A tleap script that builds the chain and sets N, CA, C and O, in Angstrom:
source leaprc.protein.ff14SB
mol = sequence {
  NMET GLN SER PRO THR VAL VAL ILE ALA ASP
  GLU PRO ILE ALA SER LEU ASP PRO ARG GLY
  GLY ARG GLU VAL LEU ASP LEU LEU TRP GLU
  ILE VAL ARG GLU ARG ASN LEU ALA MET LEU
  CYS THR LEU HIE GLN LEU GLU LEU ALA ARG
  ASP TYR ALA ASP ARG ILE ILE GLY LEU LYS
  ASP GLY VAL VAL ALA ILE ASP GLU ALA ALA
  SER GLN ALA ASP GLU ILE ARG LEU ASN ASP
  LEU TYR GLN ARG ALA GLY ASP ALA PRO ALA
  GLY PHE GLU ASP ALA ALA LEU THR PRO GLU
  ALA SER ALA CSER
}
set mol.1.N position { -25.395 -240.726 -23.461 }
set mol.1.CA position { -24.011 -240.441 -24.816 }
set mol.1.C position { -24.454 -238.688 -25.133 }
set mol.1.O position { -25.461 -238.195 -25.640 }
set mol.2.N position { -23.462 -238.204 -24.692 }
set mol.2.CA position { -23.309 -236.819 -25.168 }
set mol.2.C position { -23.112 -236.761 -26.261 }
set mol.2.O position { -22.301 -237.414 -26.918 }
set mol.3.N position { -24.042 -235.736 -26.692 }
set mol.3.CA position { -23.729 -235.161 -28.218 }
set mol.3.C position { -22.973 -233.604 -28.526 }
set mol.3.O position { -23.555 -232.583 -28.893 }
set mol.4.N position { -21.516 -233.775 -28.256 }
set mol.4.CA position { -21.019 -232.249 -28.456 }
set mol.4.C position { -20.977 -231.560 -29.629 }
set mol.4.O position { -20.470 -232.086 -30.620 }
set mol.5.N position { -21.436 -230.451 -29.668 }
set mol.5.CA position { -21.340 -229.484 -30.881 }
set mol.5.C position { -20.295 -228.757 -30.941 }
set mol.5.O position { -20.216 -228.122 -31.993 }
set mol.6.N position { -19.073 -228.534 -29.877 }
set mol.6.CA position { -18.343 -227.606 -30.311 }
set mol.6.C position { -16.990 -228.356 -29.978 }
set mol.6.O position { -17.132 -228.626 -28.785 }
set mol.7.N position { -15.859 -228.802 -30.339 }
set mol.7.CA position { -14.527 -229.032 -29.682 }
set mol.7.C position { -13.685 -228.085 -29.394 }
set mol.7.O position { -13.412 -227.164 -30.164 }
set mol.8.N position { -13.138 -228.264 -28.089 }
set mol.8.CA position { -11.845 -226.961 -27.292 }
set mol.8.C position { -10.813 -227.850 -27.632 }
set mol.8.O position { -10.709 -229.038 -27.326 }
set mol.9.N position { -9.991 -227.077 -28.362 }
set mol.9.CA position { -8.743 -227.707 -27.914 }
set mol.9.C position { -7.576 -226.787 -27.986 }
set mol.9.O position { -7.129 -226.347 -29.046 }
set mol.10.N position { -7.060 -226.494 -26.688 }
set mol.10.CA position { -5.796 -225.885 -25.977 }
set mol.10.C position { -4.837 -226.371 -26.360 }
set mol.10.O position { -4.399 -227.449 -25.958 }
set mol.11.N position { -4.327 -225.653 -27.222 }
set mol.11.CA position { -2.856 -226.186 -27.816 }
set mol.11.C position { -2.315 -227.428 -27.722 }
set mol.11.O position { -1.273 -227.805 -27.185 }
set mol.12.N position { -3.542 -228.276 -28.581 }
set mol.12.CA position { -3.353 -229.689 -28.601 }
set mol.12.C position { -1.908 -230.213 -29.309 }
set mol.12.O position { -1.722 -231.427 -29.221 }
set mol.13.N position { -0.751 -229.336 -30.080 }
set mol.13.CA position { 0.193 -229.458 -30.553 }
set mol.13.C position { 1.411 -229.244 -29.754 }
set mol.13.O position { 2.481 -229.779 -30.044 }
set mol.14.N position { 1.205 -228.264 -28.493 }
set mol.14.CA position { 2.210 -228.062 -28.003 }
set mol.14.C position { 4.075 -228.083 -27.931 }
set mol.14.O position { 5.066 -227.391 -28.164 }
set mol.15.N position { 3.652 -229.371 -27.448 }
set mol.15.CA position { 4.909 -230.666 -27.396 }
set mol.15.C position { 5.220 -231.349 -28.537 }
set mol.15.O position { 6.247 -232.019 -28.647 }
set mol.16.N position { 4.642 -231.259 -29.138 }
set mol.16.CA position { 5.187 -231.946 -30.849 }
set mol.16.C position { 5.866 -231.421 -31.679 }
set mol.16.O position { 6.105 -230.218 -31.785 }
set mol.17.N position { 6.282 -232.404 -32.429 }
set mol.17.CA position { 7.615 -232.206 -33.791 }
set mol.17.C position { 6.683 -231.676 -34.747 }
set mol.17.O position { 5.489 -231.969 -34.811 }
set mol.18.N position { 7.301 -230.886 -35.478 }
set mol.18.CA position { 5.901 -230.062 -36.809 }
set mol.18.C position { 5.248 -231.600 -37.822 }
set mol.18.O position { 4.184 -231.643 -38.439 }
set mol.19.N position { 6.313 -232.735 -37.697 }
set mol.19.CA position { 4.833 -233.992 -38.382 }
set mol.19.C position { 3.845 -234.035 -37.577 }
set mol.19.O position { 2.716 -233.600 -37.801 }
set mol.20.N position { 4.452 -234.869 -36.039 }
set mol.20.CA position { 3.293 -235.030 -35.301 }
set mol.20.C position { 1.977 -234.058 -35.060 }
set mol.20.O position { 0.797 -234.366 -34.891 }
set mol.21.N position { 2.548 -232.923 -35.103 }
set mol.21.CA position { 1.533 -231.567 -35.008 }
set mol.21.C position { 0.321 -231.547 -36.119 }
set mol.21.O position { -0.843 -231.265 -35.836 }
set mol.22.N position { 0.846 -231.934 -37.588 }
set mol.22.CA position { 0.053 -231.996 -38.410 }
set mol.22.C position { -0.669 -233.216 -38.655 }
set mol.22.O position { -1.662 -233.325 -39.375 }
set mol.23.N position { -0.106 -234.110 -38.013 }
set mol.23.CA position { -0.917 -235.597 -37.789 }
set mol.23.C position { -2.138 -235.412 -36.812 }
set mol.23.O position { -3.220 -235.947 -37.050 }
set mol.24.N position { -1.925 -234.662 -35.748 }
set mol.24.CA position { -2.697 -234.523 -34.968 }
set mol.24.C position { -4.014 -233.552 -35.390 }
set mol.24.O position { -5.183 -233.861 -35.158 }
set mol.25.N position { -3.646 -232.514 -35.950 }
set mol.25.CA position { -4.337 -231.215 -36.863 }
set mol.25.C position { -5.447 -232.164 -37.844 }
set mol.25.O position { -6.663 -232.124 -38.031 }
set mol.26.N position { -4.548 -232.847 -38.245 }
set mol.26.CA position { -5.296 -233.564 -39.703 }
set mol.26.C position { -6.628 -234.457 -38.767 }
set mol.26.O position { -7.835 -234.341 -38.982 }
set mol.27.N position { -6.096 -235.167 -37.915 }
set mol.27.CA position { -7.161 -236.122 -36.891 }
set mol.27.C position { -8.305 -235.022 -36.591 }
set mol.27.O position { -9.474 -235.271 -36.888 }
set mol.28.N position { -7.899 -233.689 -35.939 }
set mol.28.CA position { -8.680 -232.857 -34.913 }
set mol.28.C position { -9.854 -232.438 -36.437 }
set mol.28.O position { -11.076 -232.359 -36.309 }
set mol.29.N position { -9.317 -232.283 -37.405 }
set mol.29.CA position { -10.126 -231.299 -38.509 }
set mol.29.C position { -11.185 -232.774 -38.889 }
set mol.29.O position { -12.393 -232.803 -38.655 }
set mol.30.N position { -10.513 -233.743 -39.416 }
set mol.30.CA position { -11.260 -234.898 -40.140 }
set mol.30.C position { -12.539 -235.360 -39.335 }
set mol.30.O position { -13.514 -235.893 -39.864 }
set mol.31.N position { -12.417 -235.105 -38.071 }
set mol.31.CA position { -13.404 -235.590 -36.838 }
set mol.31.C position { -14.418 -234.191 -36.744 }
set mol.31.O position { -15.584 -234.153 -36.351 }
set mol.32.N position { -13.816 -233.401 -37.093 }
set mol.32.CA position { -14.654 -232.275 -36.782 }
set mol.32.C position { -15.605 -232.106 -38.016 }
set mol.32.O position { -16.800 -231.838 -37.891 }
set mol.33.N position { -14.957 -232.288 -39.250 }
set mol.33.CA position { -15.950 -232.005 -40.384 }
set mol.33.C position { -16.916 -233.409 -40.341 }
set mol.33.O position { -18.114 -233.147 -40.451 }
set mol.34.N position { -16.690 -234.424 -40.242 }
set mol.34.CA position { -17.545 -235.555 -40.070 }
set mol.34.C position { -18.593 -235.631 -39.397 }
set mol.34.O position { -19.566 -236.308 -39.730 }
set mol.35.N position { -18.496 -234.806 -38.170 }
set mol.35.CA position { -19.523 -234.779 -37.454 }
set mol.35.C position { -20.329 -233.284 -37.196 }
set mol.35.O position { -21.262 -232.890 -36.497 }
set mol.36.N position { -19.491 -232.772 -38.083 }
set mol.36.CA position { -20.157 -231.227 -38.431 }
set mol.36.C position { -19.990 -230.317 -36.934 }
set mol.36.O position { -20.901 -229.624 -36.481 }
set mol.37.N position { -19.284 -230.403 -36.596 }
set mol.37.CA position { -18.958 -229.826 -35.328 }
set mol.37.C position { -18.254 -228.399 -35.519 }
set mol.37.O position { -17.524 -228.211 -36.493 }
set mol.38.N position { -18.488 -227.398 -34.568 }
set mol.38.CA position { -17.607 -226.480 -34.351 }
set mol.38.C position { -16.187 -226.731 -33.493 }
set mol.38.O position { -16.229 -227.307 -32.406 }
set mol.39.N position { -14.822 -226.212 -34.117 }
set mol.39.CA position { -13.733 -226.054 -33.092 }
set mol.39.C position { -13.054 -224.789 -32.979 }
set mol.39.O position { -12.522 -223.972 -33.730 }
set mol.40.N position { -13.327 -224.976 -31.487 }
set mol.40.CA position { -12.056 -223.604 -31.024 }
set mol.40.C position { -10.992 -224.237 -30.608 }
set mol.40.O position { -10.880 -225.076 -29.714 }
set mol.41.N position { -9.688 -223.471 -31.797 }
set mol.41.CA position { -8.087 -224.557 -31.418 }
set mol.41.C position { -7.046 -223.125 -31.176 }
set mol.41.O position { -6.758 -222.213 -31.951 }
set mol.42.N position { -6.649 -223.395 -29.750 }
set mol.42.CA position { -5.900 -222.217 -29.378 }
set mol.42.C position { -4.445 -222.642 -30.084 }
set mol.42.O position { -3.802 -223.533 -29.530 }
set mol.43.N position { -3.982 -222.103 -31.140 }
set mol.43.CA position { -2.553 -222.202 -31.768 }
set mol.43.C position { -1.261 -221.172 -31.467 }
set mol.43.O position { -1.522 -219.971 -31.524 }
set mol.44.N position { 0.018 -221.539 -31.173 }
set mol.44.CA position { 0.886 -220.606 -31.312 }
set mol.44.C position { 1.746 -220.284 -32.748 }
set mol.44.O position { 2.391 -219.322 -33.167 }
set mol.45.N position { 1.433 -221.462 -33.198 }
set mol.45.CA position { 2.056 -221.831 -35.089 }
set mol.45.C position { 1.394 -221.319 -35.541 }
set mol.45.O position { 0.336 -221.940 -35.635 }
set mol.46.N position { 1.367 -219.747 -36.235 }
set mol.46.CA position { 0.912 -219.174 -37.009 }
set mol.46.C position { 0.699 -219.651 -38.330 }
set mol.46.O position { -0.395 -219.501 -38.874 }
set mol.47.N position { 1.462 -220.100 -38.777 }
set mol.47.CA position { 1.266 -221.137 -39.988 }
set mol.47.C position { 0.492 -222.212 -40.157 }
set mol.47.O position { -0.111 -222.494 -41.193 }
set mol.48.N position { 0.497 -222.869 -39.075 }
set mol.48.CA position { -0.845 -223.539 -38.815 }
set mol.48.C position { -2.257 -223.242 -38.856 }
set mol.48.O position { -3.217 -223.788 -39.398 }
set mol.49.N position { -2.102 -222.166 -38.089 }
set mol.49.CA position { -3.526 -221.882 -37.803 }
set mol.49.C position { -3.875 -221.123 -39.044 }
set mol.49.O position { -5.017 -220.668 -38.969 }
set mol.50.N position { -3.340 -220.877 -40.017 }
set mol.50.CA position { -3.406 -219.984 -41.111 }
set mol.50.C position { -3.589 -221.639 -42.093 }
set mol.50.O position { -3.938 -221.269 -43.214 }
set mol.51.N position { -3.529 -222.593 -42.093 }
set mol.51.CA position { -3.497 -223.512 -42.840 }
set mol.51.C position { -4.760 -224.179 -42.753 }
set mol.51.O position { -5.439 -224.655 -43.663 }
set mol.52.N position { -4.986 -224.140 -41.448 }
set mol.52.CA position { -6.360 -225.065 -40.882 }
set mol.52.C position { -7.274 -224.505 -40.492 }
set mol.52.O position { -8.250 -225.208 -40.230 }
set mol.53.N position { -7.369 -223.280 -40.313 }
set mol.53.CA position { -8.487 -222.419 -39.816 }
set mol.53.C position { -8.865 -222.126 -40.650 }
set mol.53.O position { -8.248 -222.049 -41.712 }
set mol.54.N position { -10.426 -221.763 -40.406 }
set mol.54.CA position { -11.265 -220.806 -41.287 }
set mol.54.C position { -11.396 -219.538 -40.787 }
set mol.54.O position { -11.614 -218.673 -41.635 }
set mol.55.N position { -11.315 -219.155 -39.533 }
set mol.55.CA position { -11.338 -217.970 -38.867 }
set mol.55.C position { -9.992 -217.564 -37.689 }
set mol.55.O position { -9.637 -218.052 -36.616 }
set mol.56.N position { -9.674 -216.811 -38.252 }
set mol.56.CA position { -8.273 -216.303 -36.938 }
set mol.56.C position { -8.749 -215.283 -35.776 }
set mol.56.O position { -8.952 -214.082 -35.956 }
set mol.57.N position { -8.879 -215.921 -34.653 }
set mol.57.CA position { -8.958 -214.272 -33.945 }
set mol.57.C position { -7.876 -214.381 -32.751 }
set mol.57.O position { -7.797 -215.178 -31.817 }
set mol.58.N position { -7.089 -213.307 -33.119 }
set mol.58.CA position { -5.646 -213.069 -32.430 }
set mol.58.C position { -5.943 -211.920 -31.305 }
set mol.58.O position { -6.402 -210.808 -31.568 }
set mol.59.N position { -5.595 -212.398 -29.999 }
set mol.59.CA position { -5.549 -211.620 -29.002 }
set mol.59.C position { -4.052 -211.197 -28.369 }
set mol.59.O position { -3.043 -211.889 -28.239 }
set mol.60.N position { -4.348 -209.533 -27.964 }
set mol.60.CA position { -2.953 -209.005 -27.277 }
set mol.60.C position { -3.754 -208.348 -26.654 }
set mol.60.O position { -4.866 -207.922 -26.967 }
set mol.61.N position { -2.880 -208.228 -25.303 }
set mol.61.CA position { -2.931 -207.813 -24.159 }
set mol.61.C position { -4.390 -207.786 -23.580 }
set mol.61.O position { -4.934 -206.809 -23.065 }
set mol.62.N position { -4.916 -209.020 -23.756 }
set mol.62.CA position { -6.324 -209.302 -23.383 }
set mol.62.C position { -7.699 -208.668 -24.702 }
set mol.62.O position { -8.928 -208.669 -24.626 }
set mol.63.N position { -7.028 -208.335 -25.479 }
set mol.63.CA position { -7.784 -207.617 -26.208 }
set mol.63.C position { -7.804 -208.232 -27.607 }
set mol.63.O position { -6.717 -208.500 -28.120 }
set mol.64.N position { -9.410 -208.585 -28.553 }
set mol.64.CA position { -9.093 -208.954 -29.740 }
set mol.64.C position { -8.343 -208.226 -30.570 }
set mol.64.O position { -8.497 -207.015 -30.408 }
set mol.65.N position { -7.523 -208.560 -31.469 }
set mol.65.CA position { -6.550 -207.727 -32.265 }
set mol.65.C position { -6.808 -207.975 -33.736 }
set mol.65.O position { -7.017 -207.038 -34.507 }
set mol.66.N position { -6.797 -208.988 -34.045 }
set mol.66.CA position { -7.563 -209.416 -35.321 }
set mol.66.C position { -8.377 -210.766 -34.695 }
set mol.66.O position { -8.305 -211.516 -33.722 }
set mol.67.N position { -9.363 -210.530 -36.155 }
set mol.67.CA position { -10.969 -211.362 -35.547 }
set mol.67.C position { -11.309 -211.469 -37.544 }
set mol.67.O position { -12.002 -210.610 -38.089 }
set mol.68.N position { -10.831 -212.361 -38.147 }
set mol.68.CA position { -11.290 -212.030 -39.508 }
set mol.68.C position { -11.141 -213.762 -40.345 }
set mol.68.O position { -10.610 -214.666 -39.700 }
set mol.69.N position { -11.537 -213.960 -41.427 }
set mol.69.CA position { -11.290 -215.044 -42.387 }
set mol.69.C position { -9.614 -215.676 -42.364 }
set mol.69.O position { -8.638 -214.956 -42.571 }
set mol.70.N position { -9.553 -216.843 -42.131 }
set mol.70.CA position { -7.755 -216.996 -42.356 }
set mol.70.C position { -7.184 -216.634 -43.390 }
set mol.70.O position { -5.979 -216.384 -43.433 }
set mol.71.N position { -7.985 -216.554 -44.384 }
set mol.71.CA position { -7.227 -216.555 -45.960 }
set mol.71.C position { -6.613 -214.958 -46.170 }
set mol.71.O position { -5.589 -214.776 -46.830 }
set mol.72.N position { -7.515 -213.601 -45.399 }
set mol.72.CA position { -7.322 -212.577 -45.201 }
set mol.72.C position { -6.546 -212.262 -44.056 }
set mol.72.O position { -6.459 -211.034 -44.044 }
set mol.73.N position { -5.680 -212.943 -42.679 }
set mol.73.CA position { -5.209 -212.919 -42.307 }
set mol.73.C position { -3.555 -212.729 -42.717 }
set mol.73.O position { -2.857 -213.689 -43.044 }
set mol.74.N position { -3.052 -211.320 -42.641 }
set mol.74.CA position { -1.584 -211.091 -43.336 }
set mol.74.C position { -0.391 -211.595 -41.981 }
set mol.74.O position { -0.586 -211.759 -40.777 }
set mol.75.N position { 0.607 -211.706 -42.656 }
set mol.75.CA position { 1.716 -212.368 -41.934 }
set mol.75.C position { 1.916 -211.447 -41.034 }
set mol.75.O position { 1.886 -211.739 -39.838 }
set mol.76.N position { 2.155 -210.169 -41.471 }
set mol.76.CA position { 3.045 -209.023 -40.526 }
set mol.76.C position { 1.692 -208.715 -39.229 }
set mol.76.O position { 1.948 -208.595 -38.031 }
set mol.77.N position { 0.807 -208.666 -39.602 }
set mol.77.CA position { -0.417 -208.983 -38.433 }
set mol.77.C position { -0.770 -209.699 -37.326 }
set mol.77.O position { -1.340 -209.470 -36.260 }
set mol.78.N position { -0.198 -210.768 -37.961 }
set mol.78.CA position { -0.363 -212.192 -37.098 }
set mol.78.C position { 0.930 -211.718 -36.243 }
set mol.78.O position { 0.817 -211.152 -35.156 }
set mol.79.N position { 2.023 -211.979 -36.787 }
set mol.79.CA position { 3.348 -211.650 -36.079 }
set mol.79.C position { 3.436 -210.219 -35.094 }
set mol.79.O position { 4.122 -210.102 -34.078 }
set mol.80.N position { 2.629 -209.283 -35.642 }
set mol.80.CA position { 2.605 -208.290 -34.615 }
set mol.80.C position { 1.825 -208.479 -33.243 }
set mol.80.O position { 1.738 -207.589 -32.397 }
set mol.81.N position { 1.141 -210.037 -33.098 }
set mol.81.CA position { 0.472 -210.087 -31.924 }
set mol.81.C position { 1.475 -210.590 -30.852 }
set mol.81.O position { 1.104 -210.732 -29.687 }
set mol.82.N position { 2.860 -210.882 -31.278 }
set mol.82.CA position { 3.747 -211.404 -30.629 }
set mol.82.C position { 4.998 -210.329 -30.369 }
set mol.82.O position { 5.980 -210.636 -29.693 }
set mol.83.N position { 4.814 -208.945 -31.041 }
set mol.83.CA position { 5.617 -207.813 -30.484 }
set mol.83.C position { 5.087 -207.496 -29.347 }
set mol.83.O position { 3.916 -207.711 -29.037 }
set mol.84.N position { 6.160 -206.815 -28.470 }
set mol.84.CA position { 5.980 -206.338 -26.704 }
set mol.84.C position { 6.146 -204.703 -27.054 }
set mol.84.O position { 6.836 -204.314 -27.997 }
set mol.85.N position { 5.691 -204.145 -26.496 }
set mol.85.CA position { 5.803 -202.282 -26.427 }
set mol.85.C position { 7.290 -201.997 -26.800 }
set mol.85.O position { 8.192 -202.665 -26.293 }
set mol.86.N position { 7.473 -201.249 -27.466 }
set mol.86.CA position { 8.506 -201.096 -27.837 }
set mol.86.C position { 9.786 -201.719 -28.797 }
set mol.86.O position { 10.900 -201.230 -28.982 }
set mol.87.N position { 9.216 -202.943 -29.318 }
set mol.87.CA position { 9.978 -204.063 -30.302 }
set mol.87.C position { 9.815 -203.090 -31.459 }
set mol.87.O position { 8.999 -202.179 -31.318 }
set mol.88.N position { 10.431 -203.179 -32.465 }
set mol.88.CA position { 10.037 -203.147 -33.692 }
set mol.88.C position { 9.314 -203.879 -34.721 }
set mol.88.O position { 9.511 -205.064 -34.992 }
set mol.89.N position { 8.424 -203.073 -35.308 }
set mol.89.CA position { 7.191 -204.143 -36.182 }
set mol.89.C position { 7.958 -205.129 -36.596 }
set mol.89.O position { 9.179 -205.277 -36.543 }
set mol.90.N position { 6.981 -205.891 -37.079 }
set mol.90.CA position { 7.208 -207.177 -37.735 }
set mol.90.C position { 7.690 -206.756 -39.348 }
set mol.90.O position { 6.933 -206.096 -40.060 }
set mol.91.N position { 8.950 -207.189 -39.793 }
set mol.91.CA position { 9.422 -206.716 -41.076 }
set mol.91.C position { 10.535 -205.751 -40.688 }
set mol.91.O position { 11.333 -205.422 -41.565 }
set mol.92.N position { 10.634 -205.367 -39.713 }
set mol.92.CA position { 11.597 -203.671 -39.549 }
set mol.92.C position { 12.525 -204.480 -38.420 }
set mol.92.O position { 13.374 -203.696 -37.998 }
set mol.93.N position { 12.594 -205.289 -38.035 }
set mol.93.CA position { 13.634 -205.913 -36.488 }
set mol.93.C position { 15.234 -205.367 -37.239 }
set mol.93.O position { 16.055 -204.966 -36.414 }
set mol.94.N position { 15.545 -205.351 -38.296 }
set mol.94.CA position { 17.143 -205.035 -38.729 }
set mol.94.C position { 17.145 -203.168 -38.951 }
set mol.94.O position { 18.198 -202.577 -39.188 }
set mol.95.N position { 15.773 -202.421 -38.823 }
set mol.95.CA position { 16.047 -201.521 -39.216 }
set mol.95.C position { 16.247 -200.134 -37.847 }
set mol.95.O position { 15.401 -199.689 -37.072 }
set mol.96.N position { 17.443 -199.842 -37.985 }
set mol.96.CA position { 17.386 -199.134 -36.783 }
set mol.96.C position { 17.225 -197.714 -36.945 }
set mol.96.O position { 17.992 -197.045 -37.636 }
set mol.97.N position { 16.229 -197.238 -36.314 }
set mol.97.CA position { 15.651 -195.420 -36.627 }
set mol.97.C position { 16.417 -194.780 -35.779 }
set mol.97.O position { 16.216 -195.500 -34.800 }
set mol.98.N position { 17.173 -193.941 -35.393 }
set mol.98.CA position { 17.937 -192.906 -34.731 }
set mol.98.C position { 17.423 -191.623 -35.490 }
set mol.98.O position { 17.003 -191.641 -36.647 }
set mol.99.N position { 17.545 -190.101 -34.394 }
set mol.99.CA position { 17.836 -189.084 -34.689 }
set mol.99.C position { 18.492 -188.847 -36.098 }
set mol.99.O position { 18.009 -188.302 -37.091 }
set mol.100.N position { 19.671 -189.385 -35.912 }
set mol.100.CA position { 20.944 -189.080 -37.385 }
set mol.100.C position { 20.444 -190.189 -38.534 }
set mol.100.O position { 20.872 -190.173 -39.688 }
set mol.101.N position { 19.752 -190.873 -38.175 }
set mol.101.CA position { 19.528 -191.534 -39.692 }
set mol.101.C position { 18.022 -191.220 -40.290 }
set mol.101.O position { 17.714 -191.537 -41.439 }
set mol.102.N position { 17.108 -190.551 -39.365 }
set mol.102.CA position { 15.897 -189.534 -39.669 }
set mol.102.C position { 16.208 -188.606 -40.450 }
set mol.102.O position { 15.526 -188.443 -41.462 }
set mol.103.N position { 17.170 -187.875 -40.214 }
set mol.103.CA position { 17.527 -186.377 -40.961 }
set mol.103.C position { 18.278 -186.837 -41.904 }
set mol.103.O position { 18.768 -185.887 -42.515 }
set mol.104.N position { 18.733 -188.221 -42.480 }
set mol.104.CA position { 19.580 -187.957 -43.790 }
set mol.104.C position { 18.405 -188.500 -45.077 }
set mol.104.O position { 18.721 -188.442 -46.266 }
savepdb mol mol.pdb
quit
C-alpha cells in the first residue's frame, strides 16, 4: 500500500455549487489533518482559499506574486492577481482618471 505525504487537488470544486464546494473542501481537509498530510490545492475562489488554507501562493503571469500566511493575505492584493494590464486596480474600478480629473 502506498503512503502518500502530499495530496494534490487541482481545482477540486470548479464545477460545484458553493455548498457542495465547501463540503468537498471540508472532507479534503479532514482527511489531510487526520493523516497528517500536506496539501497543494489550486483554487480560484479567493474567499475559500482564505478560509481553508494555511498559506496562499498566488501566481500572476507565471511569477509568484503572493507567498504568505492566509491570515496575512489581504483582499486587494488577492484580487489584483486577476487584474490584466491596463485594468483599474482592485477597489478603483469606478474611478476614472483623466487629465481633466487629475487637474482638479
